[in-house]
C-alpha positions, 0 to 999 in steps of 0.5 A, a space after each residue: 094176438 092171444 092173452 097177455 098182460 100189457 102193462 103194470 101200474 100203481 096208484 098213487 103215482 108217488 107213494 110215501 111210507 103211509 100210502 095205500 098202494 094199489 098195483 094194477 095189471 092191464 090184460 088183453 084176452 084172446 084165443 087160443 088161451 085165456 088168462 086164469 090168474 095173474 100173480 104179482 112178485 115183489 122183492 124187498 131186498 131180503 125176501 121175494 114174495 108173491 100173491 095172486 091179483 084180484 080180477 076186476 070187471 069181467 063177471 060179466 064184462 059189460 058194454 060201455 054206454 055213451 054216458 059212461 065216463 070211461 067210454 073211451 077206455 078198454 073194457 078188458 079185465 084189470 087185475 089188482 092188488 092192494 098194499 095197505 
């Protein structure tokens, strides 16, 4: 299957002009190539900007335990970028 970014999503779901928005990229890693970085591009209608996303949850990837509230969710790395 290889490595790929599966989806992009943000919190909060309905941001306002004073919201702290975090954009996430859900990624799957597999051979023969592994994801080194994910870069987010955005366009405000005047200029296109980009920034490398921070990588969460893989130093090292840890197994989920029965008592973990996220036990039914993927433990693949997630990339994120916060806009204050």
